[in-house]
N, C-alpha and C positions, 0 to 999 in steps of 0.2 A: 533570621527565618527565611528561607528560599520562596518566591513568589511562583510559583504553575499557572501555565495559561494554555489552554488549547482554542483554534481557531483556525478555521480555512478561510479567512482573509489576511493578504499580504501584499505589503508594498513590492515592486519591482524591485526597489534595493533587497526587498527578502530574496529574491532569487540566486546568488550566490552563498548564500547560508544554507538555501534549501538542496541546492548542488553539493556543497560542502559536506553536508552530512552523509548527501550519498553515495560520494568518494568515499569516506573515511570507514573505518572498521564500525560494524554494524551487529548485534545481537541477530541470529538464526541465519547470517550469510555467511558461512565459513571462507569461502574465497571468491574473488571474480574469476575464477576459473571455469566455475559452471557458467557463467553469463559470457561467453566469448567478446561478445560486440557492448560490454557495459559503456563503456565510455562512448561510443555512437551513440547510444541510448541516452544518456544522458545530456548531450547536447540538443538532442531532438525534445526531453522532455521538457528542458529548460523554456527553449521557445513554444511548447505547446501550454505549457503552464503560463508565459506571459502572456499568451495569446487566450488564453483561458480555455482553448480546448480540452486541457487534463486540468485537472482539481488536484491542489496541494492541502491536506488538514496536517496540522502544524502543532506540536507540543512544544512548549519554553519551559525553562526552568531558568529563571530572572529573564536576561537579555539572549542566551544561548538556546540557539535550537538544539533539542536531543531527541525527536522523534518526527516521524513525517509518513503521511500516508499518502501515494499518490493514486488516483484514481479519475474513473472519465468512464461515460455512456459508452457501451458495449457496441462495438462497431457494425458485428453484424447478429445481435440476438436482441431483438428489440425487449423492452422492460427489463434489463439486466446492465446495472453496473458492473464493471469490472476492475478490479482493484491492481495497479501495474507495480506498486513497491509498496513494502510497510519496512520502514527502519527506525530502528533504535538505537541510539547511541549505547555503547557497553555500561558508560557511567550511569545510566539510569537505570538499570538493571535492580529487579526486584519494587520496583515503583509501578509498576502495573500501567506505564506509559504504552504499551503497544495494545492493549485489551482496551482502553479508555479512545486510544486515539480510531480504533477500528470500529469500535460500538459508534463513536461519533461522527463517523465519515458515513457507516451505514444509516447513521439518520438523516444529517443533513443531504447527504447525496439520493437517499428517497422520497425528503420532504420538501426539500428547495432547490437542489440542483438538477435534478430530473424527477419530477413527482408521478411519472407514470412508472417507475422501475419499482418491482417487488421482490429481486432477490440481486445478490450481490455474489461475484464469482473470482476467486483467486487462483493463480496459479504459483507450483515452486517445484522445484526438482524432486524427484523422489527418494532422491538421498539424501534429503533437506528435510529428515527427521523431526528437529528441536519443533521447524515451522509447520509442520504436518498437526504435531500434536498439539502446537499453540490453539490452529486453527478448528482442529475436533471441539477443543476446550472454550471457544466463541460459538459453537454450534456450526461449525461448516460440516459439509460431509463430502464424501468423494463421489466425483460422480466418474472421471473416466482418468485414464492413464493412458497417455498420448506422446508422441515428441511436436510438442507445439510449435518449436522454431527453426527443426530442421539444421541444427549448427553442430552436430555432433557434441553435441554437449548433455545428451542423457536423456531418460523420458521425464515427461512432467507429470505431477498430480494436478488435476482442476478439478479445487472444491469447491461447492458452492452451500448460499444459506438461503432461505427463502424468507422472507419480509412479509409476506403477503399476511393480510388480518385474516383469521378463517372466522365464517361467518355463525 
């Protein structure tokens, strides 16, 4: 029987595995051409995870990382956690790692990492309908369509989920 584990605690030696997962084929990410500076982002993200300015929620199947959510406090929107990347290995398709990782990220990010945050934001290319459908299923709602990064890679859908407890 395979052991599954979800955690946002990792050792510096785990960084190579995280980056390896982000470099490999992933569900919901058709190609890297939608993200022209993906390799530059990977190098920057690795350093930021190491210095804890970005966080990584990881899913393991045995000792093998099979999914990750990279997140941080939004740089310009107080009270918002920004998911920078959701990646799940195709070998884990159908095991709900994406849903479980995202939900655990929402909980940990807003209760432990950034307790004053009450919303989570994710962006993806508007052409990535599989990711948009996945995020809608997780309770995210479209906030805007814009060119967030200005890299001639197309428009981005910005989706937000409020985690505020209503009175």
